[in-house]
N, C-alpha and C positions, 0 to 999 in steps of 0.2 A: 531536570526535565525527565519525566517518566515516559520513555519512548515506546514502552509496551502499551501504554494507554493510547497513544497516537496510532499505533498498529491495530489495536482493537477497534478504535473509531473508524479507521480507514476500511477495515474488514467489514464493519457493520454497514457502512455506505455501500460498498461493492455488493454485499449480499442483498441488502434491501432494494437498491436500484436495479440490480440484476434480476431479481425475482419480479419486480414490478414490470421491467422491460419484457420478461418472458410472458407475463400475464397479458400484457398489451399485444405483443406481436405473435405469441405462441411459436416463436423461433427457438430451437434448441441451442443455437449459438448464444443466445442471451444468457445462458447459464454458465458461460465461461467466467464472467465476473464474479458470480457467487462461488464458483470453484476456487478462484484466486483468493477470495475473501476468507474462505474456509481455511485455506493453506496458511494465510497470514494470521488467522486467529490461532490456529495450532502453533505456529512458530512464536507467537507472542508469549506463550507460557514459558518457553525456555529462554526467551529474551529477558523476561522478568527476572530470571535467575542468573543474569549476565552471561549467557551463552554467546560468545562472539561469533561463532560459526553461524548460529541461527540468525543472528542479527545481520550479518553480511549476506546470507541467503535471502532474508526478507527485503534487504535494500535493493539487491539485484532484481528480485521478482517485482518489487514496486516500480523500479525504473522500466523494466521491460513492459510491464502492464500499462504504465503511463504512456509510453510511446505507442503501444498497440491501441489503447483507447483514443488517443489523439488522432492518429491516422484514420482509424475506422470511424470515429465521430465526424471527422471532417469529410471523408469520402461519402458517408451516408447522410450528412446533415442532421444527425441525430443528437438532440440536445441532452438526452439522458447519458449517452456515452461521453459527451463533452464534459458533463458535470463530473462524471466519474474520473475523467482524465484530469481535470482541475484539482479535484480533491486529492487524487493520488500524487499529483505533482507537489502540492503543499506538504503532504506527508513525507515524500521523498526529500524535500528541502529541510524539513525538520529532523529527519534521520541524519542527514549529513552534518547539520549544525550540531547535533548531539555528539556525533563522532569526533568532530573538531573540538568540542568542549572537553571531552573525555581525554583527548590526546594532550591538550594543553594542561589538564589537571595532572596526567601522568608525568609530563615533562617537568612540571613544577615541584612534583614530589622527589624527583631524582636530584634536582639542584639543591 
């Protein structure tokens, strides 16, 4: 599984929906999601080179943004934010699955 591709897809969704939300609402807080997307996009290049620190930062940022989008989307009843939360949650689950797979592969190599 190429985790950096999932990270790029998640970043693209956050950037696209965030800009769309900004154009609809004209609220500067709608630009938080594109900001997170840009950070994830930047981190994806170092994750592609197997930088573990960047991968852990990206996973933490993804989880925090999932919680933030979920709470905000429910409080505002905003479907765009809820879609971002769902997509971010799936990306988070895929990140964790990739970490678990890599750990099993490392353990198998040691034995």
